[in-house]
Structures are given as C-alpha cells and as structure tokens.
PyMOL commands that place a pseudoatom at each C-alpha (Angstrom):
pseudoatom trace, name=CA, resn=MET, resi=1, chain=A, elem=C, hetatm=0, pos=[-54.545, 50.013, 141.378]
pseudoatom trace, name=CA, resn=THR, resi=2, chain=A, elem=C, hetatm=0, pos=[-53.600, 46.565, 140.146]
pseudoatom trace, name=CA, resn=ASP, resi=3, chain=A, elem=C, hetatm=0, pos=[-55.702, 44.492, 137.783]
pseudoatom trace, name=CA, resn=ALA, resi=4, chain=A, elem=C, hetatm=0, pos=[-56.584, 42.161, 140.655]
pseudoatom trace, name=CA, resn=HIS, resi=5, chain=A, elem=C, hetatm=0, pos=[-58.419, 45.014, 142.417]
pseudoatom trace, name=CA, resn=LYS, resi=6, chain=A, elem=C, hetatm=0, pos=[-60.445, 46.173, 139.427]
pseudoatom trace, name=CA, resn=THR, resi=7, chain=A, elem=C, hetatm=0, pos=[-64.051, 45.118, 139.035]
pseudoatom trace, name=CA, resn=SER, resi=8, chain=A, elem=C, hetatm=0, pos=[-64.785, 43.323, 135.795]
pseudoatom trace, name=CA, resn=PRO, resi=9, chain=A, elem=C, hetatm=0, pos=[-67.357, 44.828, 133.403]
pseudoatom trace, name=CA, resn=ALA, resi=10, chain=A, elem=C, hetatm=0, pos=[-69.492, 41.653, 133.777]
pseudoatom trace, name=CA, resn=VAL, resi=11, chain=A, elem=C, hetatm=0, pos=[-69.724, 42.146, 137.532]
pseudoatom trace, name=CA, resn=ASP, resi=12, chain=A, elem=C, hetatm=0, pos=[-70.567, 45.817, 137.077]
pseudoatom trace, name=CA, resn=SER, resi=13, chain=A, elem=C, hetatm=0, pos=[-73.404, 45.033, 134.684]
pseudoatom trace, name=CA, resn=ASP, resi=14, chain=A, elem=C, hetatm=0, pos=[-74.731, 42.270, 136.976]
pseudoatom trace, name=CA, resn=CYS, resi=15, chain=A, elem=C, hetatm=0, pos=[-74.735, 44.709, 139.885]
pseudoatom trace, name=CA, resn=LEU, resi=16, chain=A, elem=C, hetatm=0, pos=[-76.433, 47.397, 137.815]
pseudoatom trace, name=CA, resn=ARG, resi=17, chain=A, elem=C, hetatm=0, pos=[-79.143, 45.002, 136.632]
pseudoatom trace, name=CA, resn=SER, resi=18, chain=A, elem=C, hetatm=0, pos=[-79.657, 43.779, 140.187]
pseudoatom trace, name=CA, resn=PHE, resi=19, chain=A, elem=C, hetatm=0, pos=[-79.804, 47.329, 141.488]
pseudoatom trace, name=CA, resn=ASP, resi=20, chain=A, elem=C, hetatm=0, pos=[-82.657, 48.018, 139.063]
pseudoatom trace, name=CA, resn=LEU, resi=21, chain=A, elem=C, hetatm=0, pos=[-84.578, 45.124, 140.671]
pseudoatom trace, name=CA, resn=LEU, resi=22, chain=A, elem=C, hetatm=0, pos=[-83.487, 45.633, 144.268]
pseudoatom trace, name=CA, resn=TYR, resi=23, chain=A, elem=C, hetatm=0, pos=[-86.176, 48.000, 145.501]
pseudoatom trace, name=CA, resn=ALA, resi=24, chain=A, elem=C, hetatm=0, pos=[-89.012, 46.030, 143.899]
pseudoatom trace, name=CA, resn=TYR, resi=25, chain=A, elem=C, hetatm=0, pos=[-87.510, 42.875, 145.402]
pseudoatom trace, name=CA, resn=LEU, resi=26, chain=A, elem=C, hetatm=0, pos=[-87.244, 44.381, 148.885]
pseudoatom trace, name=CA, resn=ALA, resi=27, chain=A, elem=C, hetatm=0, pos=[-90.810, 45.700, 148.688]
pseudoatom trace, name=CA, resn=GLY, resi=28, chain=A, elem=C, hetatm=0, pos=[-92.117, 42.267, 147.682]
pseudoatom trace, name=CA, resn=GLU, resi=29, chain=A, elem=C, hetatm=0, pos=[-93.314, 43.660, 144.361]
pseudoatom trace, name=CA, resn=LEU, resi=30, chain=A, elem=C, hetatm=0, pos=[-91.102, 41.512, 142.146]
pseudoatom trace, name=CA, resn=LYS, resi=31, chain=A, elem=C, hetatm=0, pos=[-93.374, 38.756, 140.846]
pseudoatom trace, name=CA, resn=ASP, resi=32, chain=A, elem=C, hetatm=0, pos=[-91.519, 37.498, 137.756]
pseudoatom trace, name=CA, resn=PRO, resi=33, chain=A, elem=C, hetatm=0, pos=[-89.950, 34.130, 138.734]
pseudoatom trace, name=CA, resn=GLN, resi=34, chain=A, elem=C, hetatm=0, pos=[-86.923, 34.645, 136.464]
pseudoatom trace, name=CA, resn=ALA, resi=35, chain=A, elem=C, hetatm=0, pos=[-86.244, 38.119, 137.868]
pseudoatom trace, name=CA, resn=LEU, resi=36, chain=A, elem=C, hetatm=0, pos=[-86.634, 36.789, 141.423]
pseudoatom trace, name=CA, resn=ALA, resi=37, chain=A, elem=C, hetatm=0, pos=[-84.196, 33.965, 140.730]
pseudoatom trace, name=CA, resn=THR, resi=38, chain=A, elem=C, hetatm=0, pos=[-81.745, 36.376, 139.117]
pseudoatom trace, name=CA, resn=ILE, resi=39, chain=A, elem=C, hetatm=0, pos=[-81.628, 38.841, 141.994]
pseudoatom trace, name=CA, resn=GLN, resi=40, chain=A, elem=C, hetatm=0, pos=[-81.610, 36.138, 144.670]
pseudoatom trace, name=CA, resn=HIS, resi=41, chain=A, elem=C, hetatm=0, pos=[-78.690, 34.426, 142.939]
pseudoatom trace, name=CA, resn=HIS, resi=42, chain=A, elem=C, hetatm=0, pos=[-76.843, 37.717, 142.616]
pseudoatom trace, name=CA, resn=LEU, resi=43, chain=A, elem=C, hetatm=0, pos=[-77.396, 38.650, 146.267]
pseudoatom trace, name=CA, resn=GLU, resi=44, chain=A, elem=C, hetatm=0, pos=[-76.127, 35.232, 147.359]
pseudoatom trace, name=CA, resn=HIS, resi=45, chain=A, elem=C, hetatm=0, pos=[-72.893, 35.756, 145.417]
pseudoatom trace, name=CA, resn=CYS, resi=46, chain=A, elem=C, hetatm=0, pos=[-72.219, 39.497, 145.628]
pseudoatom trace, name=CA, resn=HIS, resi=47, chain=A, elem=C, hetatm=0, pos=[-71.201, 40.775, 149.057]
pseudoatom trace, name=CA, resn=SER, resi=48, chain=A, elem=C, hetatm=0, pos=[-71.505, 44.407, 147.992]
pseudoatom trace, name=CA, resn=CYS, resi=49, chain=A, elem=C, hetatm=0, pos=[-75.088, 44.097, 146.767]
pseudoatom trace, name=CA, resn=MET, resi=50, chain=A, elem=C, hetatm=0, pos=[-76.097, 41.937, 149.738]
pseudoatom trace, name=CA, resn=SER, resi=51, chain=A, elem=C, hetatm=0, pos=[-74.726, 44.615, 152.070]
pseudoatom trace, name=CA, resn=ARG, resi=52, chain=A, elem=C, hetatm=0, pos=[-76.680, 47.257, 150.165]
pseudoatom trace, name=CA, resn=ALA, resi=53, chain=A, elem=C, hetatm=0, pos=[-79.860, 45.194, 150.463]
pseudoatom trace, name=CA, resn=GLN, resi=54, chain=A, elem=C, hetatm=0, pos=[-79.351, 44.808, 154.217]
pseudoatom trace, name=CA, resn=ILE, resi=55, chain=A, elem=C, hetatm=0, pos=[-78.822, 48.554, 154.619]
pseudoatom trace, name=CA, resn=GLU, resi=56, chain=A, elem=C, hetatm=0, pos=[-81.934, 49.332, 152.567]
pseudoatom trace, name=CA, resn=ARG, resi=57, chain=A, elem=C, hetatm=0, pos=[-83.998, 46.900, 154.680]
pseudoatom trace, name=CA, resn=GLU, resi=58, chain=A, elem=C, hetatm=0, pos=[-82.782, 48.577, 157.876]
pseudoatom trace, name=CA, resn=ILE, resi=59, chain=A, elem=C, hetatm=0, pos=[-83.537, 52.058, 156.525]
pseudoatom trace, name=CA, resn=ASP, resi=60, chain=A, elem=C, hetatm=0, pos=[-87.026, 50.910, 155.549]
pseudoatom trace, name=CA, resn=LEU, resi=61, chain=A, elem=C, hetatm=0, pos=[-87.658, 49.440, 159.013]
pseudoatom trace, name=CA, resn=ARG, resi=62, chain=A, elem=C, hetatm=0, pos=[-86.508, 52.618, 160.736]
pseudoatom trace, name=CA, resn=LEU, resi=63, chain=A, elem=C, hetatm=0, pos=[-88.593, 54.851, 158.468]
pseudoatom trace, name=CA, resn=ARG, resi=64, chain=A, elem=C, hetatm=0, pos=[-91.669, 52.732, 159.090]
pseudoatom trace, name=CA, resn=ALA, resi=65, chain=A, elem=C, hetatm=0, pos=[-91.071, 52.830, 162.848]
pseudoatom trace, name=CA, resn=SER, resi=66, chain=A, elem=C, hetatm=0, pos=[-90.606, 56.594, 162.847]
pseudoatom trace, name=CA, resn=GLY, resi=67, chain=A, elem=C, hetatm=0, pos=[-93.876, 57.045, 160.970]
pseudoatom trace, name=CA, resn=GLU, resi=68, chain=A, elem=C, hetatm=0, pos=[-95.748, 55.392, 163.818]
pseudoatom trace, name=CA, resn=ALA, resi=69, chain=A, elem=C, hetatm=0, pos=[-94.651, 57.992, 166.366]
pseudoatom trace, name=CA, resn=ALA, resi=70, chain=A, elem=C, hetatm=0, pos=[-97.143, 60.697, 167.240]
pseudoatom trace, name=CA, resn=ALA, resi=71, chain=A, elem=C, hetatm=0, pos=[-96.264, 64.312, 166.580]
pseudoatom trace, name=CA, resn=SER, resi=72, chain=A, elem=C, hetatm=0, pos=[-95.629, 66.399, 169.682]
pseudoatom trace, name=CA, resn=ASP, resi=73, chain=A, elem=C, hetatm=0, pos=[-98.018, 69.098, 170.866]
pseudoatom trace, name=CA, resn=SER, resi=74, chain=A, elem=C, hetatm=0, pos=[-95.389, 71.750, 170.120]
pseudoatom trace, name=CA, resn=LEU, resi=75, chain=A, elem=C, hetatm=0, pos=[-95.140, 70.526, 166.522]
pseudoatom trace, name=CA, resn=HIS, resi=76, chain=A, elem=C, hetatm=0, pos=[-98.920, 70.673, 166.155]
pseudoatom trace, name=CA, resn=SER, resi=77, chain=A, elem=C, hetatm=0, pos=[-98.892, 74.198, 167.550]
pseudoatom trace, name=CA, resn=ARG, resi=78, chain=A, elem=C, hetatm=0, pos=[-96.147, 75.363, 165.180]
pseudoatom trace, name=CA, resn=LEU, resi=79, chain=A, elem=C, hetatm=0, pos=[-97.943, 73.821, 162.205]
pseudoatom trace, name=CA, resn=ASP, resi=80, chain=A, elem=C, hetatm=0, pos=[-101.224, 75.462, 163.218]
pseudoatom trace, name=CA, resn=LYS, resi=81, chain=A, elem=C, hetatm=0, pos=[-99.502, 78.861, 163.420]
pseudoatom trace, name=CA, resn=LEU, resi=82, chain=A, elem=C, hetatm=0, pos=[-97.819, 78.303, 160.071]
pseudoatom trace, name=CA, resn=LEU, resi=83, chain=A, elem=C, hetatm=0, pos=[-101.088, 77.349, 158.404]
pseudoatom trace, name=CA, resn=ASP, resi=84, chain=A, elem=C, hetatm=0, pos=[-102.875, 80.333, 159.977]
pseudoatom trace, name=CA, resn=SER, resi=85, chain=A, elem=C, hetatm=0, pos=[-100.267, 82.666, 158.516]
pseudoatom trace, name=CA, resn=LEU, resi=86, chain=A, elem=C, hetatm=0, pos=[-100.900, 81.455, 154.970]
for i in range(1, 86): cmd.bond("trace and resi %d" % i, "trace and resi %d" % (i + 1))
show_as sticks, trace
zoom trace
C-alpha cells in the first residue's frame, strides 16, 4: 500500500469521535449545538461516515417497519406451546 492510500491519524480520530456521536445524532438525541455542528460537518466531508449513516438510517427504518407486522397464528401457537412446556 502506498502512502497515498493510507488514512491519516487525524482522519481516523475524527471518524472515531463522529462514530461515538452517530447513533445519538441519528436518533435525534444529540442536543449539544457544538456536537451537532461537529458531526454534521464531518458527515458533509467524510464519504465513509456519510455512507455509514445512510446504512444505519435504512436499517433503522426496516427494523421499525418489521416491528409493525403482526405475528402469524402459527407463531402464536408455537409460542403458546413453548410457554406451556415451561
């Protein structure tokens, strides 16, 4: 690997700091204006972290959608039998 393809330590630490804030940011729980500005700036300038944020948003949407589906009758039946056997 050439030096041009290595990631600088500054970029690594920026990504790590942003990663610590990412989930709170995506959940809308990040209230500190400085932290919000920091992660928004980082996501605007780091393709890797922006891609990660987009993937995490999509996973969250799909998990929320799957939680709205009703369990099938066969699943209810299997769970009832399992609970009865305890």
